[in-house]
C-alpha positions as CSV (number, residue, x, y, z in Angstrom):
1,M,0.0,0.0,0.0
2,K,1.4,3.3,-1.0
3,L,1.4,6.0,1.7
4,T,0.5,9.5,0.9
5,Y,2.7,12.3,2.1
6,R,0.1,13.2,4.7
7,D,0.1,9.5,6.0
8,K,3.9,9.6,6.2
9,I,3.8,12.8,8.3
10,V,1.2,11.3,10.7
11,A,3.2,8.0,11.0
12,A,6.4,10.0,11.7
13,I,4.6,12.0,14.4
14,L,3.2,8.8,16.0
15,I,6.6,7.1,15.9
16,A,8.2,10.2,17.5
17,I,5.5,10.2,20.2
18,A,6.0,6.4,20.8
19,I,9.7,7.0,21.2
20,L,9.2,9.8,23.6
21,L,6.7,7.7,25.7
22,I,9.1,4.7,25.8
23,G,12.0,7.0,26.8
24,F,9.8,8.7,29.4
25,F,8.7,5.4,31.0
26,A,12.2,4.0,30.8
27,L,13.4,7.0,32.8
28,I,10.5,7.5,35.2
29,R,10.2,3.8,36.4
30,P,13.6,3.8,38.3
31,T,12.6,7.1,39.8
32,I,9.3,5.7,40.9
33,N,10.9,2.7,42.4
34,R,13.5,4.8,44.1
35,I,10.8,7.0,45.6
36,K,9.1,3.9,46.9
37,D,12.3,2.7,48.4
38,D,13.0,6.1,50.0
39,K,9.5,6.1,51.5
40,A,10.1,2.7,53.0
41,I,13.5,3.8,54.4
42,R,11.9,7.0,55.7
43,T,9.2,5.0,57.5
44,T,11.8,2.8,59.1
45,R,13.9,5.8,60.1
46,M,10.9,7.5,61.6
47,A,10.1,4.4,63.7
48,E,13.7,4.3,64.9
49,K,13.5,8.0,65.7
50,E,10.4,7.6,67.7
51,K,11.9,4.7,69.6
52,T,15.0,6.7,70.3
53,E,13.0,9.7,71.5
54,N,10.9,7.5,73.8
55,T,14.1,6.0,75.3
56,I,15.6,9.5,75.8
57,A,12.3,10.6,77.4
58,Q,12.6,7.7,79.9
59,I,16.2,8.5,80.8
60,P,15.5,11.1,83.5
61,G,13.0,8.7,85.2
62,L,15.5,5.8,85.0
63,K,18.3,8.0,86.4
64,E,16.0,9.0,89.3
65,N,15.0,5.4,90.0
66,I,18.7,4.3,90.0
67,I,19.6,7.2,92.4
68,N,16.7,6.4,94.7
69,I,17.6,2.7,94.8
70,Y,21.2,3.6,95.6
71,T,20.1,6.0,98.3
72,D,17.8,3.5,99.9
73,T,20.4,0.7,99.8
74,T,23.1,3.0,101.3
75,N,20.8,4.0,104.1
76,T,19.9,0.4,104.8
77,A,23.6,-0.6,104.8
78,R,24.4,2.0,107.5
79,V,23.5,-0.5,110.2
80,F,26.2,-2.9,109.2
81,V,29.8,-2.6,110.5
82,P,32.1,-1.2,107.8
83,R,34.4,-3.8,106.3
84,E,37.5,-1.7,107.0
85,E,36.6,-1.6,110.7
86,V,36.6,-5.4,111.1
87,K,39.8,-5.8,109.0
88,D,41.6,-3.2,111.1
89,T,40.2,-3.6,114.6
90,A,41.3,-0.3,116.0
91,V,37.8,1.2,115.7
92,I,36.0,-1.8,117.2
93,D,38.6,-2.1,120.0
94,Q,38.1,1.5,120.9
95,T,34.3,1.1,120.8
96,M,34.6,-1.8,123.3
97,Q,37.0,0.2,125.5
98,D,34.5,3.1,125.5
99,F,31.8,0.7,126.7
100,A,34.1,-0.6,129.4
101,D,35.0,3.0,130.6
102,K,31.3,3.9,130.7
103,T,30.3,0.8,132.6
104,K,33.4,0.6,134.9
105,V,34.5,-2.8,133.8
106,T,38.1,-3.7,133.0
107,L,38.6,-4.7,129.4
108,K,41.2,-7.5,129.8
109,S,41.5,-8.9,126.3
110,V,39.9,-8.8,122.8
111,E,40.3,-11.2,120.0
112,L,39.0,-11.0,116.4
113,A,38.4,-14.1,114.3
114,N,38.7,-14.3,110.5
115,S,35.7,-13.0,108.6
116,T,33.5,-15.6,106.9
117,L,30.5,-15.7,104.6
118,A,27.5,-17.3,106.2
119,P,23.7,-17.3,105.8
120,I,21.5,-15.2,108.0
121,D,19.0,-17.2,110.0
122,Y,15.5,-15.9,110.5
123,Y,14.0,-16.0,114.0
124,Y,10.5,-17.4,114.0
125,E,8.2,-19.5,116.1
126,A,8.1,-23.1,114.8
127,T,4.5,-24.3,114.6
128,S,3.1,-27.8,114.7
129,D,-0.4,-28.3,113.5
130,T,-1.4,-30.7,116.3
131,F,-5.2,-30.4,115.9
132,V,-5.5,-30.5,112.2
133,D,-7.9,-33.5,112.1
134,L,-10.1,-32.1,114.9
135,R,-10.2,-28.8,113.1
136,K,-11.2,-30.3,109.8
137,S,-14.0,-32.2,111.3
138,A,-15.4,-29.1,112.9
139,D,-14.7,-26.7,110.0
140,V,-18.0,-26.7,108.2
141,N,-17.6,-23.4,106.4
142,G,-13.8,-23.4,106.1
143,D,-13.4,-20.4,108.5
144,L,-11.3,-22.3,111.0
145,Q,-8.7,-23.3,108.4
146,T,-8.6,-19.7,107.1
147,E,-8.1,-18.4,110.7
148,Y,-5.4,-20.9,111.3
149,D,-3.6,-20.1,108.1
150,A,-3.6,-16.4,108.9
151,S,-2.2,-17.1,112.4
152,V,0.8,-19.0,111.0
153,A,1.3,-17.0,107.8
154,E,4.4,-15.1,109.0
155,S,6.1,-18.3,110.3
156,T,5.3,-20.2,107.2
157,S,6.7,-17.4,105.0
158,L,9.9,-17.3,106.9
159,T,10.4,-21.0,106.8
160,Q,10.1,-20.9,103.0
161,R,12.3,-17.8,102.5
162,A,15.7,-18.3,101.0
163,K,18.6,-17.4,103.4
164,E,20.8,-14.6,102.2
165,S,24.6,-14.7,103.0
166,I,26.5,-11.9,104.7
167,I,30.0,-11.3,106.0
168,Q,30.3,-12.3,109.6
169,T,33.1,-11.7,112.0
170,Q,33.3,-13.1,115.6
171,Y,34.8,-11.0,118.3
172,G,35.8,-12.4,121.7
173,I,35.9,-10.0,124.7
174,K,37.1,-10.7,128.3
175,V,36.0,-8.2,130.9
176,E,36.2,-8.1,134.7
177,G,33.8,-6.2,137.0
178,T,31.0,-6.4,139.5
179,K,27.6,-8.0,138.6
180,K,26.1,-4.6,137.9
181,N,29.2,-3.5,135.8
182,I,29.1,-6.6,133.6
183,Y,25.3,-6.4,133.1
184,D,25.7,-2.7,132.2
185,Y,28.4,-3.7,129.7
186,L,26.0,-6.2,128.1
187,E,23.4,-3.6,127.9
188,E,25.8,-1.3,126.0
189,L,26.5,-4.1,123.6
190,K,22.8,-4.7,123.1
191,N,22.2,-1.0,122.4
192,Y,25.1,-0.8,119.9
193,D,23.8,0.9,116.8
194,K,25.5,-1.5,114.3
195,A,24.5,-5.0,113.2
196,M,25.7,-7.3,116.0
197,V,24.6,-10.3,117.9
198,I,25.7,-11.4,121.4
199,N,26.4,-15.2,120.9
200,S,27.4,-16.2,124.4
201,V,28.3,-14.9,127.8
202,A,30.3,-17.0,130.3
203,I,30.7,-15.6,133.8
204,T,33.6,-17.3,135.7
205,D,32.1,-16.7,139.2
206,Y,28.4,-16.3,138.9
207,T,28.2,-15.6,142.7
208,F,30.6,-12.7,142.3
209,G,32.7,-13.6,145.4
210,K,29.8,-14.8,147.6
211,N,30.8,-18.5,147.6
212,A,34.4,-17.6,148.2
213,A,33.5,-15.4,151.1
214,D,31.2,-18.0,152.6
215,A,33.9,-20.6,152.3
216,A,36.4,-18.3,154.1
217,K,33.7,-17.5,156.7
218,V,33.8,-13.8,155.9
219,S,31.2,-11.4,154.6
220,L,31.6,-9.0,151.7
221,P,30.7,-5.4,152.5
222,D,27.6,-3.9,150.9
223,S,28.2,-2.6,147.4
224,K,26.7,0.8,146.8
225,D,25.6,1.2,143.2
226,G,27.5,-1.9,142.2
227,E,30.9,-0.5,143.2
228,K,33.7,-2.9,143.8
229,V,34.3,-4.0,147.4
230,E,36.7,-6.5,148.9
231,V,37.2,-8.3,152.2
232,S,40.4,-9.9,153.6
233,A,40.3,-13.6,154.0
234,G,43.6,-14.0,155.8
235,E,47.1,-14.8,154.6
236,G,47.1,-11.9,152.2
237,Q,44.0,-13.3,150.4
238,K,41.4,-10.7,149.3
239,I,38.0,-11.6,148.0
240,T,36.1,-9.1,145.8
241,N,32.6,-9.0,144.4
242,T,33.9,-9.1,140.9
243,S,34.2,-11.8,138.2
244,E,35.6,-12.2,134.8
245,A,33.2,-12.7,131.9
246,Q,33.9,-14.1,128.4
247,I,31.6,-12.6,125.8
248,V,31.4,-13.6,122.1
249,I,29.7,-11.4,119.6
250,T,29.2,-11.5,115.9
251,L,29.6,-8.4,113.7
252,Y,27.8,-8.3,110.4
253,S,29.3,-6.4,107.4
254,V,28.5,-5.8,103.7
255,Y,30.5,-4.2,100.9
256,D,29.8,-0.5,100.3
257,M,28.0,0.1,97.0
258,P,29.8,2.7,94.8
259,E,27.7,5.5,93.6
260,P,26.4,4.7,90.1
261,N,27.5,6.8,87.2
262,V,24.2,7.8,85.5
263,E,25.6,10.7,83.5
264,A,26.2,10.2,79.8
265,N,29.8,10.4,78.7
């Protein structure tokens, strides 16, 4: 078929348009795909940004919580004897001497044992459910069992609680004084403001000279306010109203927690 001049012109225009369209789509498709990829990346980045902003917003609260926990822990730990004081006994020795001076006993010797790690025991009343069968037969509504469970709840909880370990150091003390003096010394130990337990007290002469005086057929003078008195028993022997006492205590220690660094570097 022979094309006219007009047909040739129209065909040329159509071919040119087709070439332009093909070139346009060939160029625009990668751009469209790139835009889609950029949108996906932007969505991911925005999610990451939001997560980071949320984390940053929580930092002041986290810092405050950490500081509060540190403060509470430090305050709780104040009751324990510092580790450096049980390693170098000068402070403890001086404390025991101060108690001795205050109560008028003679501090004759002190001895510190090596520190050990040992579990802390809980003090609780051991219960034995002796009347369980009788209670069950009478417990129509279950109230008796509920009442019993509530009455032993604390003891039950303590028996099931895990025992934590702590640094323990035993300290042996030998003092000499009158009955009142030694009792006053024990009272000072009891009121000591650090974590300590009196494990044992052994008094050499629990009569504080009375038996010795009776055996020698003499009488000890009256002791005013627990003061030391003595009586001659012949041949240079003197009997006093004093006795030695061996006291064993346990000191409890923990390591100091360093202050946490919550500031960003």
